[in-house]
Each structure stands twice: as structure tokens, then as C-alpha cells.
C-alpha positions, 0 to 999 in steps of 0.5 A: 201171602197176607199183608200185615201192618204191625204197629210197634217194634218193641220186644213183643213186636220182634217176636210177632214179626219173627213168628209170622215171617217164618211161616211164609204166609205173611208179609209184615210191615213194621211201623215204629217212631224209634229207628233203633227199635226198627234196626232190631227187627227181623228182615225177611219178608219185612218192610220197615217204616219210621213214622209218628202216629198222630191221628187216625186219618193220616195213619190210615194212609200207612195202613192202606194195602194191608189186610190186617193191623196188629197193635203192639203199642202203648195203650194210649195209642190203641184207639188211634190205631184201631180207628185208622184200621177201620178207615182203611178197611183192615182187620184189627187185633191188639194186646191191650189190657186197658179196659177203657181202650177196649171199650173204645174199640168195641164202639169202633167195631159197631157197623164195621165191615172188618173184625176188631179183636182186642186183648189177644195176648196172655192175660187178657187173651189166652187165659180167657179162652182156657177159662171159658172152655172149662166153664162150658163143661158145667151145667151151672157155674159157681166160681171161676178163678184165673191166676197168671204170673210172668216171673223170673226163674232166678229171683234175686231182689227184694221184689223177687221180680224182673221186668219182662214186658211193658212197664206201662202195662204193669203199672196199669195192672197195679193201679187201676180198678179191677172188674170182678163178679162177686155173689152174682153182682158185677163190680169193680174192686181195688188192685192189690187187694184180696191177697192169697197164697197157693202152691203149685209143683212145690213152689209157693206163690201169692196172688192178688187183684190186678186190673185188665186180666179178665178181658170181656169175661165179666160181660160174657159170664154175667148172670151165669156165675156166682164168683169170677175173678182174676189175680196176678201171681208173684213170689211171696212178699212182692205185693206188700212192697208194691203196695208200699210204693203205690199207696203209702208213697203215692207212686200210683198217682205219679206214674212217670216217677213209678216207671222211672223207679222200676226201669232204673232199679229192676233189670229185664230178664229173658230167663222167666217162666209164665204161669197159667192156672185156672180153676172152675167149680160148679154142678155137673150131672147134679154134683158139685165138681171142680176142674183145674188147668195149670201150665208153665211155659219157659223162655226158648229159642225161636229161629235164632233168637232167645225169647222170654216166656212172656214174649213167646206167650204174648206173641203167639196169642196174637199170631194164633188169633190172626191165623184163626181169623184168616182160616175163618175160625173167628167172625170176620166182622164186628167186635170179637171176644177172646172167648169166641175162639175155641180152645181146641182150635187155638191149641192145635194152631202152629202158634198156639202149640207153643202153649202146649209145650209148657210143662 
């Protein structure tokens, strides 16, 4: 039985703990500063620790005795948790979408004797595994387009949106610069721009630039693709309202106020759907060809808990990568990109199979 330290007892932390402990292969220690969060955690094969994360050296004392550290904390704590894992000699995986945090982890991974695997959720995460798997089929690439949305099944407000995951992460997506490759040149583009419309299964969506979803694919495919971009999918009209809040009302520079507005006005929901849509075009056998991947995953009961689609997909992402690491299907040393995981290995995994259940 592997000893795992999970840092963060929020909605995704609950799902990770539920998934891992059900297998009987993992013993999980959950660390969080909030006692109320810890009370909501599963209890089988689980140890609960209430502690504040202040610096890597002190936190490394908590990590000792654990072979793997999983971080489901706000991105601001990511470098501290990763540094503590390195000091304690543990493998490290996280869910961050923050570009700067990932760069810090890449630096920490230099010369490490353990694996550092950031961005193990949905986007970045699974979306990169899908996109790279499709891209490898082509002799020469032209375009790689990635679209992901976590949406309410029953939208009812003007935003046509409900909170389903980290509000800090959501604001990051809407406000930070976005990496992309355009006409073969790697560059940053502003969030909330390049609005497009598309229809899938008879439902209309819009999509626009958001930060962090590409993970490390820009670096992996740089020089190999003409155009690479990631956009968040929403129901039509959402982008214009968010752009008003972020740009016209300047809440993008007053993020605490923006967070308070969203969390006060927009309820959470467990009745959601995750949309994954990837399209790749290029040349196969001398012919310009296109292939697409589309999937919808809905909320479902896991154990005795109803889990939202974003809980399931995010938690299954990091749990599947943990399994693949333990099984030797991922490098066990240094910095590991999401696209280093084979799609076939991921989707056959006991956690990855939850993605296969999508319609």
C-alpha cells in the first residue's frame, strides 16, 4: 500500500481521496488548514492533519514517510509544496493551471531523484494527452485546436454559468495571458479574445482564449505545428459579460473583489457537464486530413457521494497519473509532461475509464 500525502481538502480533494482509498492500494494523509474541510473527507484508510503551510523545510517534516505528494491547493502554495516534496524525496503531482507555478516546478525538477508531474487535471491535463495522441498520427501538422468547458446542465442566470471548481483558478483563466502558436510563432495572446461559435450534438457554444489550458504543449509542439490554441467553451453570451467585468469595470486588476462578486452571486452546482473537443488537421499520406475527438462527461455517484463532472474529471486525471507513475508507465525522475502519458494507457486505467464513460 502506497502512502500518499494530499494537500488540500476542498471539493477536488474529497474526490481524490474517495477514488484512491476505494482501491485499497493507497493510504492517504489529507492535510489542510481548515478543520471544517477535513470533517468532510472520507475516513477509510485516511489520516487527517490540520496544519498551515508556511515554508518548504517545515512542511517537508509532514511529507516524510510518504512516497507521493498530491497538491490540490491554490496555485500560490504550489512552489512550497513542490519544494517540500523534493526535500523529503517524494514524487510530486498537482492540478495547477498557473503558468508561472509550472515554470517553478520545472526548475525544481532539475536534478531531482523523483518525478515532478504538474497540471494533472482536465485542462491542462487530459486535454493535452488527447491532443498529442491525435497529433502523433499525422506526418505533418497544420492546426491543433483544443476546446474544454465545464458547464451547468441547467443554465439559469445571465452568465449561463455556475461555479464548479476553484474561483481563483477561474479568474486566472479569464485574466492572465494565454500561450499559443500562430503561423509557427510561439507567442502570448490576451484572454477573452478570438471569440468563436460552434455546435456540438445540437447545442450551441462559444469559445474564447483563456490562460493555462495548453500546459506544456506549446513547448512540445513548437516548430512542429503552424497553429496551436486552447479556448474555454461556454454558452453564448457569457464572454461579453465577463469581458465587461474584467476590462470595463477593471475587476481583472481587483481580483479579490472579482472573487467576492462571483462567489456571492453565482451558486455552485453538482449538475454539470464537462465538454472535451479537440480537432487536429495536417497531412497524412500526402493528403490534407482532419481528425476530431469529442466527449461529454456528466456528474455521477462515486461510492455514496454525488460528484460533479468537474470533480470526477479533475480527480480522475491526477489519480490516473498517480497509478501510471506507480506502474512504471511514466518517468520516475525529473520533470514529466502530461503528453508523455500514452492515451491508451490513460483511458484503460481504472480512473481514466471515467472519461471513457462520457457520451
